[in-house]
C-alpha positions as CSV (number, residue, x, y, z in Angstrom):
1,M,49.2,46.1,-41.2
2,S,47.4,47.8,-44.0
3,A,49.2,50.3,-46.3
4,S,48.7,54.0,-45.9
5,L,49.1,57.2,-47.9
6,E,49.5,60.8,-46.9
7,F,47.7,63.7,-48.5
8,K,48.3,67.5,-48.1
9,A,46.0,70.4,-48.8
10,K,45.1,73.9,-47.5
11,N,43.0,72.4,-44.7
12,V,41.9,69.0,-43.4
13,E,38.6,69.1,-45.4
14,K,40.4,69.7,-48.6
15,A,42.9,67.0,-47.9
16,V,40.0,64.5,-47.3
17,E,38.5,65.6,-50.6
18,L,41.8,65.1,-52.4
19,A,42.2,61.6,-50.9
20,S,38.6,60.7,-51.9
21,S,39.3,61.8,-55.4
22,E,42.7,60.1,-55.7
23,L,41.6,56.8,-54.1
24,N,38.2,56.8,-55.9
25,M,36.5,56.2,-52.5
26,P,33.6,58.1,-50.9
27,K,34.7,60.4,-48.1
28,K,32.5,58.5,-45.6
29,D,34.5,55.3,-46.2
30,L,37.9,56.9,-45.7
31,K,39.8,56.0,-42.5
32,Y,42.3,58.6,-41.8
33,E,44.5,60.2,-39.2
34,V,45.1,64.0,-39.0
35,L,48.9,64.6,-38.9
36,S,48.7,68.3,-39.1
37,Y,45.8,70.8,-39.2
38,G,47.8,73.3,-41.1
39,S,48.2,77.0,-40.5
40,S,47.6,80.2,-42.5
41,G,50.5,82.0,-40.8
42,I,50.3,85.6,-39.9
43,F,47.6,87.0,-42.1
44,G,48.9,85.0,-45.0
45,L,52.3,86.8,-45.0
46,S,54.4,84.2,-43.3
47,G,54.5,80.7,-41.7
48,A,51.7,79.1,-43.8
49,K,51.6,75.3,-43.6
50,K,49.4,72.8,-45.3
51,A,47.2,70.3,-43.4
52,K,48.3,66.6,-43.7
53,I,46.3,63.4,-43.2
54,R,47.3,59.7,-43.4
55,V,44.7,57.4,-45.0
56,Q,44.6,53.7,-44.2
57,L,44.1,51.7,-47.4
58,P,41.7,48.7,-47.1
59,A,43.3,45.3,-48.0
60,D,40.9,44.8,-50.9
61,S,41.2,48.4,-52.1
62,Q,40.4,48.9,-55.8
63,A,41.9,52.4,-55.8
64,R,42.8,53.6,-59.2
65,E,46.4,54.5,-60.2
66,L,47.6,57.4,-58.1
67,K,49.1,60.6,-59.5
68,P,52.7,61.2,-58.6
69,D,51.8,64.3,-56.6
70,R,49.3,63.9,-53.8
71,T,49.3,67.5,-52.8
72,E,46.4,69.8,-53.6
73,P,47.5,72.1,-56.5
74,D,47.7,75.9,-55.9
75,P,44.4,77.3,-57.3
76,D,46.1,80.6,-58.1
77,S,48.4,78.9,-60.6
78,A,46.4,76.0,-61.9
79,N,44.9,77.9,-64.9
80,I,48.0,80.0,-65.8
81,P,49.2,79.3,-69.4
82,E,52.6,77.6,-69.5
83,E,54.2,80.5,-71.4
84,S,53.0,83.0,-68.8
85,K,54.5,81.2,-65.7
86,P,57.6,82.7,-64.1
87,S,60.9,81.6,-65.7
88,D,63.8,80.3,-63.7
89,S,66.0,82.8,-65.5
90,I,64.3,85.9,-63.8
91,D,66.9,88.3,-62.5
92,P,66.5,88.4,-58.7
93,A,67.8,92.0,-58.7
94,A,64.7,93.1,-60.5
95,D,62.6,92.7,-57.3
96,D,63.3,94.3,-53.9
97,T,61.5,91.6,-52.0
98,V,62.7,88.3,-50.6
99,T,60.6,85.2,-51.2
100,E,60.6,82.4,-48.7
101,V,60.4,79.0,-50.5
102,N,58.3,76.2,-49.2
103,P,60.3,72.9,-50.0
104,E,57.0,71.1,-50.3
105,G,55.4,73.4,-52.8
106,P,55.4,76.9,-54.4
107,A,56.6,80.0,-52.6
108,L,54.3,80.9,-49.7
109,Y,54.9,84.7,-49.3
110,S,57.1,87.6,-50.0
111,F,58.3,90.3,-47.6
112,P,60.4,93.5,-48.0
113,D,64.0,93.7,-46.9
114,D,63.1,96.4,-44.4
115,P,61.5,94.7,-41.3
116,T,59.6,97.8,-40.4
117,E,57.9,97.8,-43.8
118,T,56.9,94.2,-43.2
119,G,55.4,95.3,-39.9
120,R,53.5,98.0,-41.7
121,L,52.1,95.5,-44.2
122,V,50.9,93.2,-41.4
123,L,49.4,96.1,-39.5
124,Q,47.6,97.2,-42.7
125,R,46.1,93.7,-43.0
126,I,44.9,93.7,-39.4
127,V,43.3,97.2,-39.8
128,E,41.6,96.4,-43.0
129,H,39.7,93.5,-41.4
130,I,38.5,95.5,-38.4
131,A,38.2,99.2,-39.3
132,T,37.2,101.0,-42.5
133,D,39.1,103.8,-44.3
134,A,41.8,103.8,-41.7
135,K,45.2,105.2,-42.8
136,I,48.6,104.2,-41.4
137,T,51.6,106.5,-41.2
138,M,55.1,105.3,-40.0
139,E,57.8,107.4,-38.2
140,K,61.2,106.2,-37.3
141,N,63.7,107.6,-34.8
142,S,66.4,106.5,-32.4
143,D,63.9,105.0,-30.0
144,G,62.2,102.8,-32.5
145,V,59.3,102.9,-35.0
146,F,55.9,104.5,-34.5
147,F,52.8,103.5,-36.4
148,K,50.0,105.9,-36.2
149,I,46.4,104.9,-37.3
150,N,43.7,107.4,-38.1
151,G,40.4,107.1,-39.8
152,K,36.7,106.2,-39.5
153,N,36.0,103.6,-36.7
154,A,39.7,103.4,-35.8
155,G,38.8,103.6,-32.2
156,I,37.4,100.0,-32.3
157,L,41.1,98.9,-32.6
158,I,41.8,100.1,-29.1
159,G,39.5,97.8,-27.2
160,K,38.7,97.7,-23.5
161,R,41.5,99.4,-21.5
162,G,43.6,99.2,-24.7
163,Q,43.8,95.4,-24.7
164,T,43.1,95.1,-28.4
165,L,45.7,97.8,-29.2
166,N,48.3,96.0,-26.9
167,A,47.6,92.7,-28.8
168,I,48.0,94.4,-32.2
169,Q,51.2,96.1,-31.1
170,S,52.6,92.8,-29.8
171,I,52.0,91.0,-33.1
172,V,53.6,93.8,-35.2
173,E,56.6,93.9,-32.9
174,K,57.2,90.2,-33.2
175,V,56.9,90.4,-37.0
176,V,59.4,93.4,-37.1
177,N,61.9,91.6,-35.0
178,K,61.5,88.1,-36.3
179,R,64.5,88.4,-38.7
180,N,66.2,91.4,-37.2
181,Q,69.3,90.9,-35.1
182,N,69.0,94.3,-33.4
183,R,65.7,94.5,-31.6
184,I,63.5,97.4,-32.7
185,R,61.0,98.9,-30.3
186,V,57.5,99.2,-31.8
187,W,54.6,101.5,-30.9
188,V,51.2,101.5,-32.4
189,D,49.0,104.5,-31.7
190,I,45.4,105.1,-32.6
191,E,43.9,108.5,-32.8
192,G,46.4,109.9,-30.2
193,Y,45.4,107.2,-27.6
194,L,49.0,106.7,-26.4
195,D,49.4,110.4,-25.5
196,A,46.1,110.4,-23.6
197,R,47.0,107.1,-21.9
198,R,50.4,108.4,-20.9
199,E,48.9,111.6,-19.3
200,N,46.2,109.6,-17.4
201,L,48.9,107.1,-16.1
202,E,51.2,109.9,-15.0
203,N,48.4,111.6,-13.1
204,K,47.3,108.4,-11.5
205,A,50.9,107.5,-10.5
206,M,51.3,110.9,-8.8
207,R,48.0,110.5,-6.8
208,L,48.9,107.0,-5.7
209,A,52.5,108.1,-4.8
210,E,51.1,110.8,-2.5
211,K,48.7,108.2,-1.0
212,A,51.5,105.7,-0.4
213,K,53.6,108.4,1.2
214,C,50.8,109.5,3.6
215,L,49.7,106.0,4.5
216,G,53.2,104.6,4.8
217,K,52.1,101.5,2.9
218,P,52.8,100.1,-0.6
219,I,50.1,100.5,-3.1
220,S,49.6,98.3,-6.2
221,L,48.5,99.6,-9.6
222,G,47.7,96.1,-10.7
223,Q,48.9,94.2,-13.7
224,M,50.3,96.5,-16.5
225,N,52.1,95.9,-19.8
226,A,55.7,97.0,-20.2
227,Y,54.8,100.2,-22.0
228,D,52.5,101.4,-19.1
229,R,54.9,100.3,-16.4
230,R,57.7,102.3,-18.0
231,I,55.4,105.4,-18.0
232,V,54.9,105.0,-14.2
233,H,58.5,104.3,-13.5
234,L,59.6,107.5,-15.4
235,A,56.8,109.6,-13.9
236,L,58.0,108.8,-10.3
237,Q,61.7,108.5,-10.8
238,D,62.3,112.0,-9.3
239,F,59.7,111.5,-6.6
240,S,62.1,111.0,-3.7
241,D,59.5,109.8,-1.2
242,V,58.5,106.7,-3.1
243,Q,60.1,104.0,-5.3
244,T,58.5,101.7,-7.9
245,R,59.0,98.0,-8.4
246,S,57.5,95.4,-10.8
247,R,56.5,92.0,-9.5
248,G,55.7,88.8,-11.2
249,E,56.6,87.1,-14.5
250,G,55.5,87.4,-18.1
251,P,54.5,90.5,-20.1
252,L,51.8,91.5,-17.6
253,R,53.4,92.3,-14.2
254,T,52.1,94.0,-11.1
255,L,53.6,97.4,-10.5
256,V,53.8,98.5,-6.8
257,I,54.6,101.9,-5.4
258,F,56.6,101.7,-2.1
259,P,57.1,104.5,0.4
260,S,60.9,105.0,0.6
261,K,61.0,104.5,4.4
262,R,59.4,101.0,4.0
263,R,61.7,99.9,1.1
264,S,64.5,98.9,3.5
265,S,62.1,96.7,5.6
266,G,62.0,94.0,2.8
267,S,58.8,95.1,1.1
């Protein structure tokens, strides 16, 4: 069995280039296996991983002497003079961020101690790649944290039936709660969309509740996310002639309005 070597880089293409250079072999002659395609993490803020390949060495390989480190160097630090590189004696108290260390290389990212501020930074990165001149404000209360986005073209972040906004909110909520023992509820609002959405859902819930009452049959509102389901549940909690129930599994469940007289029949 022929010998093999592993190479790591930002992506597979870079790893192949590194192997070609280290082994002094054309890329087309390399026989390699991709062990990991790597990951950039969440917008470069967390979870970044390098790609890794395993190269099979030919029996008659004339590869030149390899360097001790077969990992692609960090381009951001390659040209920094030695005296300007960070010292191991830096006082950690001088910085209010926590740096996660990659055991296979340099630190990958920094994030604030406050998880909601980390969420704001991630949201800012998302917004910057989609909308222009959008501004984010953050408000906290006992219910959770609210991020409000306003600015030119901010409406594009909402998407069809709020699907893009739901996805953005889900990402930010996961980031906020990743290292937080006590779960924090997160809302992301764009140009007052959540208020308009709430009003429309409440009106729709009341109309369908009246219809379910008159027909004596359950009526489905279709699949809804947790935020929308909660709006409907609250809107109809004092409507004595109907009751609401969620059906299904996962984040998108079907919400059904039942006439009260049919509830006991096993609906």
